[in-house]
C-alpha positions in Angstrom: 81.1 -188.8 -99.2 78.7 -186.0 -98.9 75.4 -186.4 -97.0 73.5 -186.1 -100.3 75.7 -188.1 -102.3 74.8 -191.6 -103.7 78.0 -192.7 -104.8 78.7 -196.2 -103.9 81.8 -197.9 -102.7 81.5 -201.3 -104.4 84.7 -202.4 -102.7 83.2 -202.7 -99.5 80.4 -205.1 -98.3 78.5 -202.8 -96.1 78.0 -199.1 -95.8 78.0 -196.9 -92.8 75.2 -196.5 -90.4 74.1 -193.0 -91.9 74.2 -194.5 -95.4 72.1 -197.4 -94.4 69.5 -195.6 -92.6 69.1 -193.1 -95.5 67.9 -195.8 -97.7 65.0 -196.7 -95.5 64.1 -193.3 -94.3 61.1 -191.6 -95.5 62.6 -188.1 -96.2 64.3 -186.9 -99.3 67.2 -184.8 -100.0 67.6 -182.3 -103.1 69.5 -184.9 -105.1 66.8 -187.5 -104.6 63.8 -185.1 -105.2 65.3 -184.4 -108.5 65.4 -188.0 -109.3 61.9 -188.7 -108.0 60.6 -185.8 -110.3 61.3 -188.1 -113.5 59.4 -190.9 -112.0 56.2 -189.0 -110.6 53.1 -189.7 -112.5 51.4 -186.9 -114.3 47.7 -187.4 -113.7 45.4 -189.1 -111.2 44.9 -192.2 -113.7 48.5 -192.9 -113.5 48.7 -192.6 -109.7 49.0 -196.0 -108.0 47.5 -196.8 -104.6 45.4 -194.6 -102.2 42.2 -195.5 -104.0 40.0 -193.5 -101.6 41.8 -190.5 -101.7 42.2 -190.7 -105.4 38.5 -191.2 -106.0 37.5 -188.4 -103.7 40.1 -185.9 -105.2 38.9 -186.9 -108.7 35.4 -185.7 -107.8 36.6 -182.5 -106.2 38.6 -181.7 -109.5 35.9 -182.8 -111.9 33.5 -180.6 -110.1 35.6 -177.5 -110.2 36.4 -178.0 -114.0 32.6 -178.3 -114.7 31.8 -175.0 -112.6 34.9 -173.3 -114.1 36.1 -172.4 -110.7 39.3 -173.3 -108.7 39.1 -176.3 -106.6 38.6 -176.0 -102.8 41.9 -175.9 -100.6 43.3 -179.4 -100.0 44.9 -180.8 -97.1 47.1 -183.9 -97.4 48.3 -185.9 -94.3 50.5 -188.9 -93.8 53.9 -190.3 -93.3 56.7 -189.0 -95.5 57.4 -190.6 -98.9 53.6 -191.7 -99.6 52.9 -189.2 -102.5 51.6 -185.8 -101.0 54.0 -183.6 -103.2 53.1 -185.8 -106.3 49.2 -185.3 -105.6 49.8 -181.6 -105.3 51.4 -181.6 -108.6 48.7 -183.8 -110.3 46.2 -181.3 -109.0 47.9 -178.5 -110.8 48.3 -180.6 -113.9 44.7 -181.8 -113.9 43.3 -178.2 -113.6 45.9 -176.9 -116.4 47.6 -174.6 -113.9 51.0 -173.6 -112.6 52.2 -174.5 -109.1 54.2 -172.7 -106.6 56.0 -174.9 -104.2 57.3 -173.8 -100.6 57.4 -175.2 -97.2 56.5 -174.2 -93.8 59.8 -173.9 -92.2 60.6 -171.3 -95.2 57.7 -169.2 -94.0 58.7 -167.7 -90.6 57.4 -164.2 -91.0 53.9 -162.8 -92.3 55.7 -160.8 -95.0 57.1 -164.0 -96.5 53.9 -165.5 -97.0 52.3 -162.0 -98.3 55.3 -161.9 -100.9 54.2 -165.3 -102.1 50.5 -164.9 -102.1 50.7 -161.5 -103.9 52.7 -163.0 -106.8 50.2 -166.0 -107.6 48.4 -165.9 -110.7 44.7 -166.6 -111.3 43.9 -170.2 -110.7 47.5 -171.2 -109.5 48.1 -173.9 -107.0 50.3 -173.1 -103.9 51.8 -176.1 -102.3 53.1 -175.7 -98.9 55.0 -178.7 -97.5 55.1 -179.3 -93.8 52.4 -176.7 -93.3 52.3 -177.2 -89.7 55.6 -175.6 -89.2 54.7 -172.3 -90.3 55.0 -169.5 -87.9 51.8 -168.4 -86.1 51.8 -164.8 -87.6 52.1 -166.5 -91.1 49.2 -168.8 -90.1 46.8 -166.0 -89.1 47.5 -164.2 -92.3 46.7 -167.3 -94.3 43.4 -167.8 -92.5 42.1 -164.5 -94.4 43.8 -165.4 -97.6 42.1 -168.8 -97.8 38.7 -167.5 -96.9 38.5 -164.1 -98.3 41.1 -164.2 -100.9 43.1 -161.1 -99.7 45.7 -160.0 -97.2 46.1 -157.2 -95.1 49.3 -155.3 -95.6 50.4 -153.2 -92.4 52.0 -149.8 -93.4 53.6 -147.7 -90.6 54.2 -148.6 -87.1 52.5 -147.8 -83.8 49.4 -145.7 -83.3 49.8 -144.4 -86.9 50.0 -148.0 -88.6 47.1 -148.6 -91.2 46.1 -151.8 -92.8 45.8 -151.8 -96.5 43.7 -154.9 -98.0 45.4 -156.5 -100.9 43.1 -158.5 -103.1 44.4 -162.1 -104.3 43.3 -163.8 -107.3 41.4 -167.2 -106.8 43.9 -169.9 -105.9 44.0 -173.4 -104.5 46.2 -174.0 -101.4 47.5 -177.5 -100.9 49.0 -178.3 -97.6 51.0 -181.3 -96.9 51.7 -182.4 -93.1 53.1 -185.5 -91.6 51.7 -184.4 -88.2 48.1 -183.2 -88.8 47.4 -182.9 -84.8 49.9 -180.0 -84.8 47.6 -178.0 -87.1 45.6 -175.3 -85.4 42.0 -176.1 -85.9 41.1 -172.8 -87.5 43.6 -173.7 -90.2 42.4 -177.0 -90.6 38.9 -176.2 -90.8 39.7 -173.8 -93.9 40.4 -176.6 -96.1 37.6 -177.8 -98.1 39.1 -181.5 -98.7 41.1 -183.5 -96.5 42.8 -186.8 -97.3 45.0 -189.0 -95.5 47.5 -191.2 -97.3 48.1 -194.6 -95.8 51.0 -197.1 -96.3 51.0 -199.0 -99.5 50.3 -202.8 -100.0 53.1 -205.0 -101.3 50.9 -205.4 -104.5 50.6 -201.5 -104.9 54.3 -201.2 -104.3 55.0 -203.9 -107.0 52.9 -201.8 -109.4 54.9 -198.5 -108.6 58.2 -200.4 -108.9 57.2 -201.8 -112.3 56.2 -198.1 -113.6 59.4 -196.8 -112.4 61.5 -199.6 -113.9 59.8 -199.0 -117.4 60.7 -195.2 -117.1 64.2 -196.1 -116.3 64.5 -198.5 -119.0 65.4 -201.5 -116.7 65.0 -205.2 -117.5 63.4 -206.8 -114.7 61.7 -210.2 -113.4 58.5 -210.0 -111.6 59.9 -211.7 -108.7 62.9 -209.3 -108.4 60.3 -206.3 -108.0 58.3 -208.4 -105.6 61.4 -208.7 -103.3 62.1 -205.1 -103.4 58.5 -204.2 -102.6 58.4 -206.5 -99.5 61.3 -204.6 -98.0 60.2 -201.0 -98.9 58.0 -200.5 -95.5 54.9 -199.7 -97.5 56.4 -196.5 -98.8 56.8 -195.6 -102.6 59.7 -193.2 -102.0 61.6 -196.1 -100.2 60.7 -198.5 -103.1 62.0 -196.3 -105.8 65.2 -195.8 -103.7 65.9 -199.3 -103.2 65.2 -200.0 -107.0 68.0 -197.6 -107.9 70.4 -199.2 -105.6 69.5 -202.7 -106.9 70.0 -201.4 -110.5 73.4 -200.1 -109.4 74.4 -203.6 -108.1 73.0 -205.5 -111.1 74.9 -203.2 -113.7 78.2 -203.7 -111.7 77.9 -207.1 -110.3 75.3 -208.9 -112.2 73.9 -209.0 -115.8 71.8 -205.8 -115.5 68.7 -207.5 -114.8 66.5 -206.8 -111.6 66.1 -210.5 -110.6 65.1 -211.9 -107.0 69.0 -213.0 -106.7 70.3 -209.4 -107.7 67.7 -207.8 -105.2 68.8 -209.8 -102.2 72.2 -209.6 -102.9 72.1 -205.9 -103.3 70.0 -205.2 -100.4 72.3 -207.4 -98.3 75.1 -205.0 -99.1 72.8 -202.1 -98.1 71.9 -204.0 -94.9 68.1 -203.9 -95.6 66.6 -207.4 -94.3 63.7 -209.4 -95.6 61.4 -207.3 -93.3 62.7 -203.9 -94.4 64.6 -203.4 -91.4 68.2 -201.4 -91.6 71.2 -201.2 -89.3 69.3 -198.7 -87.0 66.2 -200.8 -86.5 68.2 -203.8 -85.8 70.2 -202.1 -83.4 67.5 -200.8 -81.4 65.9 -204.2 -81.3 69.2 -206.0 -80.4 69.8 -203.6 -77.6 66.3 -203.9 -76.2 66.5 -207.8 -76.1 70.3 -208.5 -75.2 71.0 -205.5 -73.0 67.7 -205.0 -71.3 66.1 -208.1 -71.5 63.3 -207.0 -73.6 62.5 -203.6 -71.8 61.0 -201.6 -70.5 63.7 -199.0 -71.2 63.5 -195.2 -71.6 63.9 -193.5 -74.9 67.0 -191.6 -73.9 68.8 -194.7 -72.4 68.0 -196.8 -75.5 69.3 -193.9 -77.9 72.6 -193.8 -76.0 72.8 -197.6 -76.3 72.5 -197.6 -79.8 74.7 -194.3 -80.4 72.0 -192.1 -81.9 70.2 -189.0 -81.0 66.7 -189.7 -79.1 65.0 -187.8 -81.8 66.5 -190.0 -84.6 65.4 -193.2 -82.5 61.9 -191.8 -82.1 61.3 -190.4 -85.6 63.3 -192.7 -87.9 63.3 -196.3 -86.4 60.2 -196.4 -83.9 57.3 -195.7 -86.2 58.1 -198.8 -88.4 59.0 -201.0 -85.6 55.9 -199.9 -83.7 53.8 -200.5 -86.9 55.2 -203.8 -87.5 54.5 -205.0 -83.8 58.1 -205.5 -82.9 58.2 -202.7 -80.3 55.5 -201.3 -78.1 55.6 -198.1 -76.3 54.3 -197.9 -72.6 54.5 -195.3 -70.0 57.5 -197.2 -68.4 59.4 -197.2 -71.6 59.9 -199.3 -74.8 59.4 -203.0 -74.9 60.2 -205.5 -77.4 57.5 -208.0 -78.3 57.9 -211.7 -79.1 58.1 -211.0 -82.7 61.2 -208.8 -82.3 63.1 -211.7 -80.5 61.9 -214.2 -83.2 63.1 -211.8 -86.1 66.5 -211.6 -84.4 66.6 -215.4 -83.9 66.6 -215.0 -80.0 64.5 -216.9 -77.5 62.1 -214.7 -75.6 62.7 -215.0 -71.8 59.2 -216.5 -71.3 60.1 -219.3 -73.7 63.3 -220.3 -71.8 
């Protein structure tokens, strides 16, 4: 099975570790991005959740339309899967303009950015995902482009090199980042509006799932959607991903409807438990509790124990485990909380 494939072997009762992890990871591959595009809302009125950001952004866009100007540059921050790309597309749709999409890792030279900027049309939206990963040379060019709407093209080399200013049309830059602390202050300060996206409540995720189910033509029960929402880690991307997998189970092994029983049975196959933990999460917790007595234990040692890279444990599993109060990070290492022991059905040492 390819890394981007979502084909399912219904003859088995469990998936491999990589497959199970992917269902509850915030990132998305190319295949999934195409599936998500069909489910994205087109306007702010259809966007579920993030009420404060939505209200603030609505004011920015309405004021820009009233003045007949392009909106200020927008910076959206927050964990993956919460709707940053969707909001960028909504900004372009609300303003009636086109959108150009790229990413920070793709812009490693100032010339790469200059080529993109010089091809923009008046009022167009430029969306840069993971903007904190741009090269320093590109960042410095972006400062001038955002503020003065021009770029300086260097012609020649050495003492004879000259800078030719190239005027740019007015455009709106929408930057998205999962790590806003890595953005240089000069770049961050040039954004006119900054919005931080928070994790969704179960009620908001239920609304997201209901909308997605309607667009996919699914027959659902409210309790079935609630069951999926409760296991979605507060992330719409994960909620939609789990919904599609429950649909697969319902079509093959059930009656085609998204019910509570179907959701529970399907997510058991995909190793997603009632709290939203997957195989990797439970492996981390079980290793902490059973092999190291609850910790503290270093990240490298813990990663070796569960058979994963340290970066995978730190970026994929830990954020959710810490947020749910199952693991704490200390200078001495990771420690399993009482809630972690109880979730695994184990007795904490101090209760023995």
